[in-house]
C-alpha positions as CSV (number, residue, x, y, z in Angstrom):
1,M,106.5,104.4,99.0
2,N,105.0,101.5,100.9
3,M,105.6,102.1,104.7
4,R,105.2,98.5,106.0
5,I,107.4,96.7,108.4
6,A,109.2,93.9,106.7
7,A,108.7,91.5,109.6
8,L,104.9,92.0,109.4
9,V,104.9,91.4,105.7
10,L,106.8,88.1,106.2
11,M,104.3,87.0,108.9
12,L,101.5,87.6,106.4
13,V,102.8,85.4,103.6
14,A,99.8,83.3,102.6
15,L,99.6,79.6,102.2
16,P,98.1,79.2,98.7
17,A,95.8,76.4,99.8
18,L,94.4,78.4,102.7
19,G,93.9,81.4,100.4
20,Q,92.0,79.2,97.9
21,K,89.8,77.7,100.6
22,Y,89.0,80.7,102.8
23,G,90.0,83.7,100.8
24,K,86.9,83.7,98.6
25,P,84.0,86.0,99.1
26,A,81.2,84.9,101.4
27,E,78.5,82.7,99.9
28,G,76.4,84.6,97.4
29,G,79.5,86.0,95.7
30,A,80.4,89.7,95.6
31,S,76.8,90.8,96.3
32,G,76.6,88.4,99.3
33,R,79.9,89.8,100.7
34,T,78.7,93.4,100.2
35,A,75.5,92.7,102.0
36,M,77.4,91.0,104.8
37,V,79.8,93.9,105.2
38,A,76.9,96.4,105.0
39,G,75.3,94.6,108.0
40,F,78.3,95.0,110.3
41,E,77.9,97.5,113.1
42,R,80.1,100.6,112.6
43,G,82.2,102.2,115.3
44,K,84.8,105.0,115.4
45,E,86.2,106.8,112.4
46,L,89.9,106.6,111.6
47,K,92.0,108.5,109.2
48,G,94.5,106.1,107.5
49,S,97.2,106.7,104.9
50,G,95.1,108.5,102.3
51,A,91.7,106.9,103.2
52,Q,89.0,107.0,105.8
53,Y,88.0,103.9,107.8
54,R,85.3,102.9,110.2
55,Q,85.8,100.4,113.1
56,L,83.9,97.1,112.9
57,P,83.4,96.2,116.6
58,Q,82.0,92.8,115.6
59,V,85.0,91.9,113.4
60,A,88.5,91.0,114.5
61,A,91.5,89.1,113.2
62,V,94.0,86.6,114.4
63,A,97.2,85.3,112.8
64,L,97.2,81.7,111.7
65,T,100.2,79.7,112.9
66,G,101.9,76.9,110.9
67,D,99.4,74.6,109.2
68,E,96.6,75.7,111.6
69,T,93.1,75.7,110.1
70,P,90.8,78.7,110.7
71,E,88.7,76.5,113.0
72,Q,91.8,75.7,115.1
73,A,92.8,79.3,115.3
74,L,89.3,80.4,116.4
75,A,89.3,77.6,119.1
76,R,92.7,78.8,120.3
77,I,91.4,82.3,121.1
78,G,88.1,81.1,122.5
79,E,86.0,82.0,119.5
80,D,84.7,78.5,118.6
81,G,81.9,78.7,116.0
82,A,82.7,82.3,115.0
83,Q,81.9,83.2,111.4
84,V,85.0,83.3,109.1
85,V,84.7,86.5,107.1
86,E,87.9,86.3,105.0
87,T,91.7,85.9,105.1
88,K,94.4,88.4,104.3
89,G,97.5,86.3,104.0
90,K,97.9,84.6,107.4
91,L,95.4,86.9,109.1
92,L,92.0,85.4,109.6
93,L,89.1,87.9,109.9
94,F,86.1,86.6,111.8
95,R,82.8,87.9,113.1
96,S,82.8,87.7,116.9
97,A,79.7,87.3,119.1
98,K,81.1,90.0,121.4
99,P,81.9,93.6,120.4
100,R,85.6,94.4,120.6
101,A,87.4,97.6,121.5
102,L,89.6,99.4,119.0
103,S,92.8,98.0,120.6
104,V,95.0,94.9,120.1
105,A,94.1,92.3,122.7
106,S,96.1,89.4,124.0
107,T,94.4,86.0,124.4
108,G,96.8,83.5,125.8
109,D,99.8,83.6,123.4
110,A,97.9,85.1,120.6
111,S,97.1,88.7,119.6
112,V,93.6,89.6,118.4
113,Y,93.5,92.6,116.1
114,P,90.7,95.1,115.5
115,A,89.2,95.3,112.0
116,V,88.0,98.3,110.0
117,V,86.3,98.9,106.7
118,N,87.5,101.4,104.0
119,A,84.7,104.0,103.7
120,R,85.2,104.4,100.0
121,T,85.9,100.8,98.7
122,G,84.3,98.6,101.4
123,S,87.5,96.6,101.7
124,L,88.2,95.2,105.1
125,G,91.5,96.0,106.9
126,V,93.3,94.9,110.0
127,L,94.8,97.3,112.5
128,T,98.2,96.0,113.7
129,G,98.6,98.3,116.7
130,M,101.4,100.2,114.9
131,L,101.4,103.9,114.2
132,V,103.3,105.4,111.4
133,V,104.6,108.9,112.2
134,R,106.6,111.5,110.2
135,P,107.9,113.9,112.8
136,R,109.0,117.4,111.8
137,S,112.4,116.5,113.5
138,M,113.7,113.0,114.1
139,A,115.2,114.4,117.3
140,D,111.7,114.5,118.8
141,A,111.1,110.7,118.2
142,D,111.7,109.6,121.8
143,A,109.8,112.6,123.3
144,I,106.8,111.9,121.1
145,A,106.8,108.3,122.4
146,G,106.9,109.5,126.0
147,S,104.2,112.1,125.5
148,H,101.8,109.7,124.0
149,G,102.5,106.5,126.0
150,L,103.8,104.7,122.9
151,E,106.7,102.2,122.4
152,K,109.1,103.4,119.7
153,V,109.7,100.3,117.6
154,K,111.9,101.5,114.7
155,A,113.1,104.8,113.3
156,Y,114.0,105.3,109.6
157,P,115.9,108.6,109.5
158,Q,116.4,108.4,105.7
159,L,112.6,108.2,105.4
160,Q,111.9,110.7,108.2
161,T,109.6,108.1,109.6
162,V,109.1,106.4,113.0
163,F,107.0,103.3,113.8
164,Y,105.4,103.3,117.2
165,R,103.4,100.5,118.9
166,A,100.3,101.4,120.9
167,K,100.3,99.8,124.4
168,A,98.1,96.9,125.1
169,G,94.5,98.0,125.6
170,A,95.2,101.5,124.1
171,D,92.5,102.8,121.7
172,I,94.2,103.0,118.4
173,A,91.9,105.7,117.0
174,D,92.5,107.9,120.0
175,A,96.2,107.4,119.9
176,S,96.3,108.2,116.1
177,A,94.1,111.4,116.6
178,A,96.4,112.6,119.4
179,L,99.5,112.2,117.2
180,Q,97.7,114.0,114.3
181,A,97.1,116.9,116.6
182,D,100.7,117.1,117.9
183,A,102.5,120.2,116.5
184,R,105.8,118.2,116.3
185,I,104.3,115.8,113.8
186,D,103.7,116.3,110.0
187,I,101.9,113.0,109.3
188,A,100.5,110.2,111.6
189,Y,98.2,107.3,110.8
190,P,97.6,103.8,112.1
191,E,99.1,100.9,110.1
192,I,96.2,99.1,108.4
193,I,96.7,95.9,106.4
194,E,94.1,96.0,103.6
195,R,95.7,94.0,100.9
196,V,98.2,91.1,101.0
197,R,100.0,89.9,97.9
198,V,99.7,86.1,97.6
199,P,102.7,84.4,95.8
200,K,101.7,82.4,92.7
């Protein structure tokens, strides 16, 4: 069962024209993209939902707003001239000149999200700052938030699942690892947007 937050999915609905212009692989086709991704610096390892990921400190993502172009979005967050890597719906992945921490950062009124690469497939993903947790008992949901310095966003008792948000500046890999080691928790992993369905 897909454990995504509906609001996030709605935010990521792609503009078809944008997807056609910027969603294509980097120049050189698939082999060029593979070479580009292989050249990215690797950071911390993360365990996602059924997959292993590695942080890409040079790659980040920002959400496009309205009819904004990628160039306008990059200028808005002070990343003029950054290399556009790809888009995932309304999320624009770019290569930054400065390495970024494994946390969601605020730049003005925008959030800049860290990026990861799927260790098996080479597909890029965006960390939203959300953590998906299946506690052994839903009665522990608030205590888990307090113990780990997280904000409880939404609980789904029927799914035995709670969504938490890591605080600004918190390392998502460290937060996820701490949750995975908590005896009150069966399953915990960071929410990673790896694929976005584009309406036809």
